[in-house]
C-alpha positions as CSV (number, residue, x, y, z in Angstrom):
1,M,218.5,15.9,163.7
2,E,222.0,14.3,161.9
3,K,220.5,10.9,163.2
4,L,217.3,11.4,161.7
5,F,218.5,11.8,158.9
6,F,220.7,9.2,158.8
7,A,217.7,6.8,159.4
8,V,215.6,8.6,156.3
9,L,218.2,7.8,154.1
10,F,217.9,4.4,154.5
11,F,214.7,4.1,153.7
12,V,215.1,6.1,150.6
13,S,218.4,5.1,149.4
14,N,217.7,4.7,145.6
15,P,219.9,3.1,142.7
16,F,219.0,5.6,140.7
17,F,220.6,8.6,142.3
18,G,224.3,7.3,142.5
19,Q,227.0,9.8,142.8
20,E,225.2,12.2,141.0
21,F,222.7,13.1,144.0
22,S,222.7,14.0,147.3
23,E,220.2,12.3,149.1
24,K,221.1,14.1,152.7
25,E,221.1,17.1,150.8
26,I,217.8,16.8,149.1
27,I,216.1,15.6,151.7
28,N,217.4,19.1,154.4
29,K,217.1,21.5,152.0
30,V,213.5,20.5,151.5
31,V,212.6,20.5,155.4
32,T,213.9,23.5,155.6
33,A,212.4,24.9,152.6
34,L,209.0,23.7,154.2
35,K,209.9,24.8,157.9
36,V,209.3,20.9,158.8
37,N,209.0,20.5,162.1
38,E,211.2,17.3,163.0
39,K,209.2,15.5,165.3
40,N,206.2,15.4,162.4
41,L,208.1,14.0,159.8
42,L,207.3,10.1,158.6
43,A,210.7,9.8,157.6
44,D,210.2,6.0,157.3
45,K,207.9,7.2,154.4
46,I,209.7,9.5,152.4
47,C,210.3,8.7,148.5
48,L,212.5,9.8,145.6
49,K,212.0,8.9,141.9
50,V,213.7,10.5,138.8
51,I,211.1,11.8,136.5
52,P,211.6,9.2,133.6
53,N,213.7,10.8,130.9
54,Q,214.9,14.0,132.6
55,N,217.6,12.7,135.1
56,D,218.2,15.8,136.6
57,K,215.1,16.2,137.9
58,V,213.5,13.9,141.0
59,I,209.7,13.6,142.1
60,I,209.8,13.9,146.3
61,V,206.5,13.2,148.6
62,L,207.1,14.4,152.4
63,P,205.0,12.8,154.6
64,V,204.0,15.3,157.7
65,I,202.0,14.3,160.2
66,S,199.4,16.9,161.4
67,N,195.7,16.8,163.7
68,R,197.0,14.3,166.2
69,D,194.8,13.5,167.9
70,P,195.3,14.2,171.7
71,E,193.9,11.4,172.9
72,C,196.0,9.1,171.2
73,E,199.4,9.4,169.3
74,E,198.3,6.8,166.9
75,F,195.7,8.8,165.1
76,F,196.4,11.8,163.0
77,D,196.3,13.7,159.3
78,I,199.4,13.6,157.0
79,D,200.2,16.3,154.8
80,N,201.2,15.4,151.2
81,N,204.0,17.9,149.9
82,L,204.8,16.5,146.6
83,L,207.2,18.4,145.0
84,V,210.9,18.3,142.1
85,W,213.7,19.1,142.7
86,N,215.7,20.7,140.3
87,K,219.5,18.7,140.6
88,N,221.1,21.5,138.6
89,T,219.6,24.2,140.5
90,K,219.9,22.6,143.8
91,S,216.2,23.8,144.4
92,I,212.5,22.8,144.6
93,E,211.4,23.8,140.8
94,S,207.5,23.0,141.4
95,K,205.7,21.6,144.6
96,Y,201.8,20.5,145.3
97,I,200.7,20.7,148.8
98,K,197.8,19.4,150.4
99,K,197.0,19.3,154.0
100,A,195.5,15.9,155.5
101,E,195.5,14.5,152.5
102,W,195.7,11.0,154.1
103,T,194.6,9.6,157.9
104,S,196.0,7.1,160.0
105,D,194.0,5.6,162.9
106,A,191.9,1.9,162.8
107,L,193.6,1.7,159.7
108,R,196.8,2.4,160.0
109,F,198.6,4.2,157.1
110,D,201.0,1.6,155.7
111,E,203.0,2.3,152.5
112,L,203.7,5.2,150.1
113,K,205.6,5.3,146.9
114,I,205.9,7.0,143.6
115,D,204.5,5.3,140.4
116,T,206.0,6.6,137.1
117,G,204.1,3.8,135.1
118,L,203.5,4.4,130.9
119,Y,199.8,6.8,132.0
120,Y,200.0,9.0,128.9
121,L,196.7,10.7,129.0
122,N,197.2,12.1,125.3
123,K,200.0,12.6,122.6
124,N,201.7,15.0,125.1
125,T,200.8,13.9,128.5
126,R,202.3,11.8,130.8
127,A,201.6,11.2,134.2
128,F,202.6,9.9,137.4
129,G,200.9,8.1,140.2
130,I,201.4,8.4,144.4
131,R,200.1,4.5,145.3
132,Y,199.2,4.6,149.4
133,S,197.7,1.6,151.2
134,Y,195.7,0.9,154.3
135,N,195.8,-1.8,156.7
136,G,193.2,-2.5,159.4
137,S,194.4,-3.9,163.0
138,S,191.4,-6.4,163.8
139,S,192.1,-10.0,163.1
140,V,188.5,-10.9,163.0
141,N,188.0,-8.4,160.0
142,P,190.7,-8.1,158.4
143,F,191.1,-5.8,155.9
144,S,193.5,-3.5,153.2
145,S,193.4,-1.2,150.7
146,N,195.7,-0.1,147.9
147,S,194.5,3.4,146.0
148,I,196.6,5.6,143.7
149,N,196.5,9.6,142.9
150,L,197.1,10.9,139.4
151,Y,199.1,14.3,138.3
152,Y,200.7,15.3,135.6
153,F,203.0,18.5,134.8
154,K,201.6,21.6,133.3
155,N,203.7,25.3,133.0
156,N,205.9,24.0,135.5
157,Q,203.0,23.5,137.9
158,I,202.0,19.7,139.5
159,V,198.3,19.2,138.7
160,E,196.1,16.4,139.9
161,V,194.1,14.8,137.8
162,L,192.7,11.5,139.4
163,H,192.2,11.3,143.5
164,D,192.0,8.9,145.5
165,F,191.3,5.8,143.0
166,E,191.2,2.0,144.8
167,L,193.3,-0.3,142.3
168,E,193.2,-3.1,145.6
169,K,190.9,-4.0,148.6
170,S,190.6,-7.0,150.9
171,N,188.4,-7.7,153.5
172,G,186.8,-10.6,155.4
173,D,185.0,-11.9,158.7
174,N,187.4,-14.6,160.4
175,G,185.6,-14.9,163.6
176,G,184.6,-18.8,163.1
177,G,187.5,-20.7,162.0
178,C,188.8,-21.3,158.5
179,E,185.8,-23.0,157.0
180,N,183.4,-20.4,158.6
181,A,185.5,-17.2,157.7
182,S,185.0,-15.8,154.4
183,F,186.9,-13.2,152.2
184,E,186.5,-10.8,149.3
185,T,189.4,-9.5,146.8
186,S,189.3,-6.7,144.4
187,K,192.2,-5.8,142.1
188,S,192.2,-3.1,139.3
189,V,195.0,-2.4,136.7
190,F,194.4,0.6,134.0
191,V,194.5,-0.1,130.4
192,I,195.9,3.1,128.6
193,N,194.6,3.5,125.1
194,D,197.6,3.6,122.4
195,K,196.1,5.7,119.9
196,L,196.8,9.2,121.4
197,T,195.4,12.6,120.6
198,D,195.2,16.0,121.8
199,K,192.3,15.2,124.0
200,F,192.7,13.3,127.2
201,N,192.3,9.8,126.7
202,D,189.9,7.7,128.5
203,I,191.3,5.1,131.1
204,V,189.7,1.8,130.6
205,V,189.7,0.1,134.2
206,K,189.6,-4.1,134.4
207,T,188.5,-5.3,137.9
208,K,188.7,-8.7,138.9
209,F,186.6,-10.0,142.0
210,K,186.8,-13.0,143.8
211,D,184.9,-14.7,146.8
212,Y,186.7,-17.4,149.0
213,F,187.4,-19.2,152.2
214,Y,190.1,-22.0,153.7
215,D,190.0,-25.4,154.3
216,A,189.4,-27.1,157.7
217,D,193.4,-26.8,157.9
218,C,193.6,-23.1,156.7
219,D,195.8,-23.8,154.2
220,K,193.7,-24.8,150.7
221,E,192.0,-22.1,149.2
222,I,188.4,-22.6,148.4
223,I,186.8,-20.3,145.8
224,K,183.0,-19.7,145.7
225,K,182.8,-17.1,143.1
226,Q,184.7,-14.9,140.7
227,S,184.1,-12.2,138.7
228,S,185.3,-9.2,136.6
229,K,184.0,-6.2,135.1
230,Q,185.3,-3.2,133.0
231,S,184.7,0.4,133.5
232,I,186.0,3.6,132.3
233,L,187.4,6.7,134.0
234,R,186.9,9.9,131.8
235,F,187.8,13.4,132.2
236,D,185.5,16.1,133.3
237,E,186.8,19.2,131.5
238,K,184.4,20.9,134.1
239,Q,186.0,19.3,137.2
240,K,189.5,19.0,135.6
241,K,189.7,15.4,136.9
242,Y,188.9,12.0,135.5
243,I,185.5,10.6,136.8
244,L,184.0,6.8,136.6
245,V,181.3,7.2,134.8
246,K,180.4,3.4,134.5
């Protein structure tokens, strides 16, 4: 067990913690509290990040393997254990647990990170994100994606407000040499309105698309088409989630 956590700490070392935090203590206590089986812990993908303007509180994402395919150990679901650790009380202050949040199979679950960008939903609410990416294993049909969930704090609870929104995507057909190959990418950014009210803001989504291939030497990118569009994420009062409306 000691060796496992030494490996974990190598991946999650963070300059925000300094001497004030014991990363080993945090991870050990969280794992113990959740009764996580060591062999199911995705140690290299554990994330920790201090909440902006609240240095005594730490967001933790503890990904845990579940529902492993008996025919292939590389195929499994991943539970999302999202928690806030209180440095002063040395305990879990709040948690959000979702079983089988992610899956790793032919599309490999590649990266997980906490995003504490300026996601102001209204004048009193700032959200934070969990970003996660997938990569395909095919060189003939390459694929990758990067998506985000958004959460905020309400009455000391973690509430999901946006689920599985794809920010980036890249795919292609690479079976006939560079000149005959084709690739497509899309990349989206959120634009948050700075005129904040009590109601949850619309989130403007600006997306750029690109279709391209390469020259015969597979060196120079040749763009076939570029375009862009603007969409709106709007908070749905009934579902209590942001929904893409246009």
